[in-house]
N, C-alpha and C positions, 0 to 999 in steps of 0.2 A: 527365663533363661539361665542355664548353668555357667558359672564362673570359671576362670582358667584353672586348671588342675593344681598348679602350685599355691593357689589362694584357699584352697579348702584346707581347713585343719586336721591335723592326724596325731592327734595326742595319744599316748599309750596310757594304758591303765593305771600305771604308776604316776603318770604326770596327772591324771584325773585325782588320783589319791592326794597327791602335795597340793595341788590347786584347791580343793575342798578343804583340807586343813588350813593352808596357809590364809586363804580369804576369807573363809566362812567358820573357822574353829570347829570344824564337825570331822570327826573320826569316821571313814568309810568302811563297813564291813563287807559290802559287795556292789560290784559294778555289773551293770549290762547294756553295752550299746543300743543305741535306739536308731531307726532309719532316719536319713535325712537327704535333703536334695543337693544343698549347697554346704552347709553347717555340719557340727558334731554335735550329737546329741548323746547323753548318758543317763540311765536311770541309776541312782545311786541311793543306796540304804545307810543309813548313819546311825551309830551306836548313840541309843537314848535319845534319838531326833526324830526318826520316821525316815519316810522316803520323798526324794527331790528328783528334778530333771537339772543336771549341768548342762546347759546350752552355751557352746562354744562357735561364736559367728565367724563366716570365713574373711580373710584379711580386706577383700575389697568393700564388703559391706560395713566391716568395722570401722571404715573410714567416715563413713556418714552419722556422726554420734548424733545430731539433733534428731535425725528420723528415727533412730534407735531409742532416744529418749522418750521420744512421741509415743512409740510402740509401747514401750514398757508403760508409759502413763497411762495409755487406753486400756491395756489390761486390768490394770489396778482399778479404773474409774468403773469398768463395766463389772467387775467383781463386787465392787461397792455398790452398784445399782441392780444387783440380783442376778445377773447372769454368771453362768459358770465358767469364769476365765482363770487361765494361769494368772499366777502374780509372782513378782520378783521379790526375793528375800535382799534383807541388806547383809553387806559385809560387813566384817568387823570393824571395818573403817567407817560404817554407815552409809555406803555407797551400794545402789542397787546395779550398777553396773561396773565393770573394771576393765581396763585394756592392759591385757598381758602379753610381753615380749617372749614368744616362743619359737624356737627352731623345730619345725616339722619336716625337715628333711629339703627345705629349700632357702635355709638360712633364716636370721632372725626375722619375724615377722609380728605384727601386732594384732591380736584378735581380742573382740571383746566377749568377756565372760559374764553370763547371769546365771544365778542359782533359782529356778522356778518351782513353785509348789507343784505336787504330783497328784493330779486327778484322777479319781477311780474311774473305771468303766472301760467297754470295749468299743474299739472303732466301729463305726457304722458299716465299714466295709465288710465286717465279720459277722454280721447278723442278717437274717432275712427281713428285709425292711416292708413292714405293714404300712398300711395309709395312715395309720395312727401315727407313727413315728415319724413318716415324711410330712405329716400335718405340722407336728410338733416342729420340724426342723424349718419348715417355711416360716413359721410363726416366729421361731427364735431369730431368724436371719433377719426379719423385718423389726422385730425388738432391737437388735444390736445396733442396726442403722440409727433407728429413734434415738436410742440412748446416746451414740456417739455424737448426734447432732447439740445434744447440749453440753458436750465436754468443753472447756476451757483450757487453752494452753498457748503459750507464748510462741510456740513453734508450728501452729497449725498449719502456717504456708508452706512446709516442706511437704504435705501429703499432694501438693498440686504437683503431681510427678510427670512432668512433661515427657513424652518418649518412653514411657515405661510398658515395656512390650506385653504384661500381662494386664495392662487395662483394656476393658472393653472400648475406650474412647481411641486405642491406637491399632485398631484391627488391620489398616492399611499397613502397618509395619511388618505384618506376615510377608509379604511381597520381598522385603529385604533378605529373607532366609529360605524363600520358596525353593532355591536349587537344590536345596537336601531332599527334595521329593521328585526330582528329573528321573523319569523312567516308571515313575509309580502313578498308575492311573486315578490316584486319590488327588492327584495335583490339580485335574481339571475342576473337581467338584471345589477343593479348597479356593482356586481362581474364581469359581462360580460366586463363592459365599462372599468374598471379598468385594467382588463386584456389585454383588446386591446390597451388601452393607451400605457401601458409598451412594448408592443410589435410593435406597429405602429408609435407610436407619438415620445417615449422617444429617438430613434435613430435619427430622424428627427431634435431635438432639436438645435443642432450645426447649422445649415441651415437656422433658424429663423432671422430675423432682431430685435436686441435688442431695446428697448425702456423703458421709464417710463409709467406704467399704470395707468391709475384711478383706475380700477380694480372693479367698481360696477356703471357702467351705466346702471342702472335699471331704470323702468317704472316710480319709484317715485322719482328719483335723476335727473331727466332730465324735464325742464320746458318748455312748449311752449306759443307762443300766435299767435293769427290769424292776418295773412299777406295778407288780401285780402278776396274774398268770401268763396275760397275753398283750403286756402294754411294757413300754419303755419311757423312760425320761433322759431328756438330754443332761449330762453328768459334767461334760468338758467342752470348751472350745479353745482349740489349739492353734498355733503358729501365725502371728499377725505380721509376717514378712511382707505381704503383699497389700499392704493398708494404702489405701489411696483416696484422693477427692472423686466422687464419681457419682452415680445415681442409683437410686432404690432398685429400678429394674435390673440393673448390672447384677446386684448380689442375688437377685432372683433367678436369673438366667445362668449364673455360675452353680447355684446350688440344685437346679433341675440337671444341668449337665453331668455332675458330679454323680448325683443320685442315680443316674441312669446306668452308670459304669458297671456295677455287680448286679443290677436287677435282671431276672427272668423276663420280665416284662417291662423293659425300657420305656416304651411309648407311653406307658400307663402311669409313671411316675409323675409327670408334670402335674397331674390334676390336684392331688393332695397336697403337694407342694405349693402349689397357687393358691388352693384355697385358705392354707395355713398363713401365708404371707399378706393375702389381702383381707384377712380377719383382722389385721393390724394397721396395713397401709394398702387400701384398693388402688389397683392401677388406673391410669387416666387412659382415653382412648389411643394415643400415640405409642404409650408404654404396652399396651397388649398387643398392638399391631407390629410391634419391633421385637417382640418377646422370642419369636420362632427364630429370626435371624440372628438374634444375640446369642442364642443357645448354641447354634450351629458355629457362630464366629467364635465361642471359646472352645468348642471340639478342635477347631482349624488351628488356633493358637497352642493347645495342647500337643497336637500331633505333629507341627512344624517344629515347636520348639524343643520337643523331647528328641527328634531327629537330630537338629542340631547338637545338643547337649552331649548326646551321645559320643559325637565326634571327638568332643573335647574330654569327656570320661568315659571311654569304652569298657573300663574296669566296673563301671556302676551301671551298666547297660540295662540288668533286670529291673534296677529300682526306678531309673528313669524312664522307661516304657511303660511303667505299670497301669498308667491311666490311657496312654496311646494306643497299646494293643487292643483293648476293648472298643475305645473310643473311635477307632477307625471304621468298626462295623456300625456303630451307632450313628456315627456322621453320614454314612452312606445311607443307612434307614432313613433318616429324617430328609435328607436332601431328595430321595426318592420318592417317599410318601408325598412330599409338598407341602406348602404352608397350611391350606385349606383344611387338607385331612388331619395334619397334626394338631392345629387348632380346635378342631372339632373334638377330638380325644382329650385335649389339655384343657380346655375351658368347660365342655361338657362334663368331665371327671370333675372338676373343681365345684361347678354348680351343684354336682350330687352330693358332694361331700360336706359343702356347705349346709345343704339342706336337710343332712342328717344330724350335723352339728347342732343347728338351731332347733331341732325337733328333738333334741336330747337322745336320739337313737343311736346305736351301736355302729360302729364302722365296720365294714368288711375286713376279713382276717387276711385277705389276701389280695395282690394286684390284678390277679388273673383278670382278662377282658371277657366280657359276656359273649 
């Protein structure tokens, strides 16, 4: 959900230059704003130091210091354990996070500032996804969850984010915002998804395996680089703002949903993502049975919360609706196809991919259905 307009930072380029020099002792040679939902991000090139991302959190989230400390620790922990995550650099005072009091047009407010490593690569949203990269993405999602289970930190309890609207444990909360869909026929589908979630998913929650979720492995938060003529490798995992305690199957559902957004064959995306995920964490029967509705639930969250966010930030509509515009069609497609037909495509595709991997055979170059 988007925060109030006055909470979002709006630093000028000169302010970014001054903060980078004062906090980190670096001289900026160029600055480029990066897209962001609620915060403000800048790509900064620094003299004799390379490139970084300066991340300025909104003033609302900046109040939750313990959660932000844990997110920063998690990024470093993943990088130390072989996953390509951004890490925070220490300031000249030896701190990885600094609260800065800044006037962005609404009076002095406190914004948490971090300087993060800049990871090379292209967002998945800007490439044509092959079964190979989708398999790698599913595998990476499962590995990330497994690694975070080993993490120790005194503030782990802050990840028990009750009433966190982006958690797939909180799907019924969509009802509180559903009025933004009044007059839209998609509202009926969203109501149907919520109803089915409560009837068919909630009773199965006790059998889901618990973990810590990244929670936002979308097509703009995963970076890739070419690894041969027709192969890619994952080079970056960004944005840990939606981390929470959850379940392995939640991460898989979120990954499938977002990988569908830009695909020419969205229904076929599920197979290779599932195959990659299950190469690390095989699903149990209840998790498999719930996956379809969990993907629809994430589409529903994205659609409704984006509409609500636009009411608060109309000037940012194009960015806020990036996922929802195409997700609208995909949600309708999945709903009309129905659980049985979608699962046939997803799990049949996963079995075929897994068989090819086991036999060391090349994967198909495209997702195009037979």
